[in-house]
C-alpha positions in Angstrom: 53.5 77.9 15.8 52.2 81.4 15.0 50.3 81.5 18.3 53.5 80.7 20.3 55.4 83.6 18.7 52.6 86.1 19.6 52.6 84.9 23.3 56.5 85.2 23.4 56.3 88.8 22.1 53.7 89.8 24.6 55.7 88.4 27.4 58.8 90.2 26.3 56.9 93.5 26.0 55.5 93.3 29.6 59.0 92.6 30.9 60.5 95.7 29.2 57.6 98.1 30.2 58.7 98.7 33.9 62.2 99.8 32.6 60.7 102.3 30.2 58.7 104.3 32.7 61.6 105.5 35.0 63.6 106.5 31.8 60.6 108.6 30.8 60.1 110.1 34.2 63.8 111.2 34.3 63.6 113.2 31.1 62.4 116.7 30.2 60.1 118.8 32.6 59.5 115.9 35.0 63.2 116.0 36.0 62.7 119.7 37.2 59.7 118.8 39.4 61.7 116.1 41.2 64.6 118.6 41.9 62.2 121.2 43.3 60.6 118.7 45.7 64.0 117.7 47.0 65.0 121.4 47.6 61.8 122.0 49.6 62.6 119.5 52.3 66.3 120.4 52.6 67.2 121.8 56.2 67.6 125.5 56.6 71.3 126.4 56.8 70.8 130.1 57.7 70.8 131.6 61.2 68.2 129.2 62.6 69.9 125.9 61.9 68.2 122.6 62.8 64.7 124.1 63.3 63.3 120.6 63.2 65.7 119.5 65.9 64.4 118.8 69.4 66.8 121.2 71.1 66.4 124.8 70.0 69.7 126.2 68.7 71.1 128.9 66.5 74.3 129.5 64.5 75.9 132.9 64.4 78.2 134.4 61.8 81.2 136.5 62.6 79.2 139.8 62.6 76.5 138.4 64.8 79.0 137.0 67.3 79.9 140.6 68.2 76.5 141.1 69.8 77.0 138.4 72.5 79.6 137.8 75.2 80.6 134.3 76.3 82.2 133.2 79.5 82.5 130.1 81.7 79.8 129.7 84.3 81.3 130.4 87.8 80.4 130.0 91.4 79.2 133.1 93.3 78.5 133.7 97.0 74.9 134.4 97.8 73.9 135.7 101.2 70.3 135.2 102.6 69.0 138.8 102.6 65.9 140.8 103.1 65.4 144.1 101.4 63.3 147.0 102.7 62.9 150.7 101.9 63.0 153.6 104.3 64.6 156.9 104.9 67.6 158.6 106.5 67.2 160.6 109.7 69.4 162.2 112.4 70.7 160.0 115.2 68.4 161.4 117.8 70.7 160.1 120.6 73.3 162.4 119.3 71.1 165.4 118.3 69.9 168.2 120.6 67.7 171.2 120.4 69.6 174.1 122.1 67.2 176.3 124.1 67.9 179.2 126.4 67.7 178.3 130.0 66.1 181.6 130.9 63.9 184.1 129.0 65.5 187.1 127.4 66.3 188.9 124.1 69.0 187.6 121.8 71.9 189.9 121.6 74.1 188.1 119.1 74.1 184.8 117.2 77.5 183.3 116.3 77.1 180.0 114.5 75.6 179.4 111.1 73.9 176.4 109.6 76.5 173.8 108.6 79.2 175.1 111.0 81.1 172.5 113.0 81.0 173.3 116.7 82.7 171.8 119.8 81.2 171.2 123.2 81.2 174.5 125.1 81.5 176.8 122.1 79.2 179.9 122.3 76.2 179.7 120.0 74.3 182.9 121.0 73.9 185.4 123.8 70.8 186.9 125.4 70.1 189.9 127.6 68.5 188.1 130.5 66.7 189.9 133.4 67.1 186.8 135.5 70.9 187.0 135.1 70.9 190.7 136.0 69.0 189.9 139.2 71.4 187.1 140.1 74.4 189.3 139.5 72.9 192.1 141.5 72.3 189.7 144.4 75.9 188.5 144.0 77.3 192.0 144.3 75.1 192.8 147.3 76.2 189.5 149.0 79.8 190.3 148.3 79.4 193.8 149.9 77.7 192.3 153.0 80.5 189.7 153.3 83.2 192.3 153.2 81.4 194.5 155.8 80.8 191.6 158.2 84.4 190.4 157.8 85.7 193.9 158.7 83.2 194.1 161.6 84.4 190.7 162.9 88.0 191.8 162.7 87.4 194.9 164.8 85.3 193.0 167.3 88.2 190.6 167.9 90.5 193.5 168.5 88.1 195.1 171.0 87.4 191.9 172.7 91.1 191.3 173.3 91.2 194.7 175.1 87.9 194.0 176.8 86.3 196.8 174.8 83.2 194.7 174.0 81.4 191.9 175.7 81.7 188.3 174.5 78.2 188.2 173.2 79.0 191.1 170.8 81.9 189.1 169.5 79.8 186.1 169.0 77.2 188.2 167.1 79.9 189.5 164.8 81.1 185.9 164.1 77.5 184.8 163.3 76.9 187.8 161.0 80.1 187.1 159.1 79.3 183.4 158.7 75.8 184.2 157.4 77.3 186.7 154.9 79.8 184.1 153.8 77.0 181.5 153.1 75.0 184.1 151.3 77.9 184.9 149.1 78.5 181.3 148.2 74.9 180.9 147.3 75.0 184.0 145.1 78.0 182.7 143.3 76.3 179.4 142.6 73.3 181.2 141.3 75.3 183.1 138.8 77.3 180.0 137.9 74.1 178.4 136.8 73.8 180.9 134.1 77.0 179.7 132.6 79.5 182.2 134.1 82.9 180.9 134.9 84.7 181.5 138.2 87.0 184.1 136.6 83.9 186.0 135.2 82.3 185.8 138.7 85.4 187.2 140.4 85.5 190.0 137.8 81.9 190.9 138.5 82.6 191.0 142.3 85.8 193.0 141.9 84.4 195.6 139.5 80.9 195.7 140.9 79.7 195.7 137.3 76.8 193.6 136.0 77.3 191.6 132.8 73.8 191.1 131.4 74.9 188.9 128.5 73.9 185.2 129.1 76.1 183.0 126.8 74.4 179.8 125.6 76.9 177.2 124.5 76.8 174.0 122.5 76.2 171.0 124.7 77.9 168.5 122.3 80.4 168.2 119.5 78.6 168.3 116.1 77.3 170.3 113.3 74.7 173.1 113.4 71.7 171.6 111.6 69.1 174.4 112.2 69.2 178.1 113.3 66.3 180.2 114.3 68.2 182.7 116.4 68.2 186.4 115.2 69.4 189.4 117.2 66.5 191.1 119.0 64.3 187.9 119.1 62.7 187.2 122.4 63.1 183.6 123.5 61.6 181.5 126.2 62.9 178.2 127.7 61.4 175.2 125.8 59.4 177.3 123.3 59.7 175.9 119.8 61.5 176.4 117.6 64.7 176.1 119.4 67.3 178.9 118.5 69.8 176.2 117.4 69.9 172.5 116.7 73.2 170.6 116.8 73.7 167.0 115.8 76.7 164.6 115.8 76.7 163.3 112.2 79.3 160.6 112.6 76.3 158.1 112.5 72.8 158.5 111.0 69.6 156.5 111.5 68.1 154.4 108.8 64.4 153.8 109.5 62.6 151.1 107.5 59.3 149.3 107.8 59.8 145.6 107.2 57.1 142.9 106.7 55.6 141.4 109.8 56.5 137.9 108.4 60.2 138.8 108.2 60.5 140.3 111.7 61.6 137.0 113.4 64.7 137.0 111.2 66.1 140.3 112.6 68.4 140.6 115.5 70.1 143.5 117.2 73.6 144.0 115.9 72.9 142.4 112.5 74.9 144.1 109.7 73.1 146.1 107.1 74.0 147.8 103.8 72.3 151.0 102.8 72.0 152.5 99.3 70.8 156.0 98.5 70.0 157.5 95.1 72.6 160.2 95.6 75.3 157.6 95.7 74.0 154.6 93.6 77.4 152.8 93.4 78.2 152.9 97.1 77.1 151.0 100.2 76.9 152.6 103.6 77.7 150.1 106.4 75.7 149.9 109.6 74.0 147.6 112.1 70.5 147.2 113.6 70.2 149.2 116.8 66.5 148.8 117.5 63.5 146.7 116.5 60.0 148.0 117.1 58.1 146.5 119.9 54.7 146.8 118.1 53.3 145.9 114.7 51.5 148.6 112.7 47.9 147.2 112.5 47.2 149.0 109.1 50.3 147.9 107.2 51.4 144.9 109.3 55.0 146.1 109.3 57.6 146.5 112.0 59.9 149.5 112.4 63.5 148.6 112.2 66.1 151.2 113.1 69.8 151.0 112.2 72.8 153.1 112.9 74.7 153.8 109.7 78.3 155.1 109.7 78.7 158.4 107.8 82.2 159.7 108.5 82.2 162.1 105.6 78.7 163.6 106.4 77.3 162.6 103.0 73.9 161.4 104.1 71.0 163.8 104.6 67.8 163.4 106.6 64.9 162.6 104.4 66.9 160.7 101.8 65.1 157.7 100.3 67.2 154.6 101.0 67.2 150.9 100.3 67.9 148.7 103.2 69.7 145.2 102.7 69.8 143.0 105.8 71.7 139.8 106.0 69.6 137.3 107.8 71.7 134.1 107.5 75.0 132.5 106.5 76.4 132.9 102.9 76.0 130.0 100.5 77.9 129.1 97.3 76.0 128.6 94.0 76.3 128.7 90.2 75.7 132.3 89.1 74.6 133.9 85.8 74.7 137.6 85.0 71.2 139.1 84.7 71.7 139.8 80.9 72.4 136.1 80.4 69.0 134.8 81.6 65.8 135.3 79.6 62.2 135.0 80.8 60.3 133.4 78.0 56.7 134.1 77.2 55.5 131.0 79.0 57.3 132.1 82.2 60.2 129.7 82.0 63.8 130.9 82.5 66.3 130.0 79.8 70.0 130.5 79.1 72.2 129.8 76.1 75.2 127.4 76.1 77.8 126.7 73.5 80.7 124.3 72.9 82.4 126.0 70.0 81.4 129.7 70.4 79.5 129.5 67.1 76.6 127.2 67.7 74.4 128.1 70.7 71.7 125.9 72.3 68.9 127.2 74.5 68.5 125.5 77.9 65.8 125.8 80.5 67.1 126.5 84.1 65.7 126.9 87.5 66.5 130.3 89.1 66.9 131.1 92.8 67.7 134.4 94.4 68.9 137.5 92.6 71.8 139.4 94.2 74.6 141.8 93.2 73.7 141.6 89.5 73.6 137.8 89.4 70.9 135.1 89.2 71.4 132.0 91.3 71.0 128.9 89.0 69.6 126.1 91.1 69.3 123.5 88.3 70.2 123.2 84.6 73.8 124.4 84.6 77.2 123.2 85.7 80.2 125.3 86.7 82.7 125.7 83.8 80.2 125.4 81.0 80.5 128.1 78.3 77.4 130.3 78.5 76.2 133.6 77.0 76.6 136.2 79.7 75.3 139.2 77.6 73.1 139.1 74.6 70.8 136.2 75.5 67.7 138.1 74.5 69.3 138.6 71.0 69.6 134.9 70.6 66.1 134.2 71.7 64.7 136.8 69.3 66.7 135.1 66.4 65.3 131.7 67.4 61.7 133.1 67.5 62.1 134.9 64.2 63.4 131.7 62.5 60.6 129.6 63.9 57.9 132.0 62.6 59.4 132.2 59.0 
């Protein structure tokens, strides 16, 4: 009987023991240890929410939202292009070096650098010995013509009264015709020097030599260089030319393009030119010449374009960027450059959002870059809300949260 009571007490004690241990563990200092462990595994609810999630994302507060801009992804037109660098130069088809046609000493120079001149406007005058000789021959020829003309008139009157023989009349006619031919030749010789018919008639009438040879502008344009000074001796074709005149309505853009790109170029293709002096403007033009040879040292081809410059703003020697459209335009999803981030591993990422508070990083495939936009080939649909400015800020926040 006593043995049965002992066994019953032992069995009851063993049954109660498991219930005592949890009550002991939940009391006093052990309770604080359990709470601390639970806090250590709680997800971070700060700026880097869901660090343990598979998709990197961040959550911004109201102040942080001011550092980013959000807009819907849109479609943009991208044109297949090639870019080259080169320089601006005069259109040599519309530029001329103005030399004197005959040697002499400059008497006076009229035009200054930058002056607009029209075709036929005097640029400078020279004291030309050749002109003096031609005018002297003109005056002499005119005198002989007048003499022979008067002799012929008297010979005709005498022949009518049988005062002279017929052979004398014929001789007078021959002399007058020879003098007339010599006078025409003398007038043409003076005309070559630029004298007008009125000026030639005045020389003949006054029997006075005008030694000033006027050199006129052969084209409409602007004076781009002047080396003419009074008293300077000049020779035909000797550099430098006294004047240089160029029509600045169009300029040349000269660029060396890669040999591999040369098959894409065609005469007449449109080009857009940018210069550092006007960074926000495009100058329109078209390809006018493609080099026939390849530079063996650089493996480039010279491409020349005529660029319209109606306001005469381009200057020879300006460094320029040359954009050539080589194909038809295409439509594609576009992202502003500040909305795309190149990560440390070389991947390209963007940030998308659905509520403009939580932002998720997404990897994309980028195509061409044009007009301040990146073409997104894969990873983004039109209409999705994306960060267009401040993407680097979000990437830095995510990296800082993952390191802490």
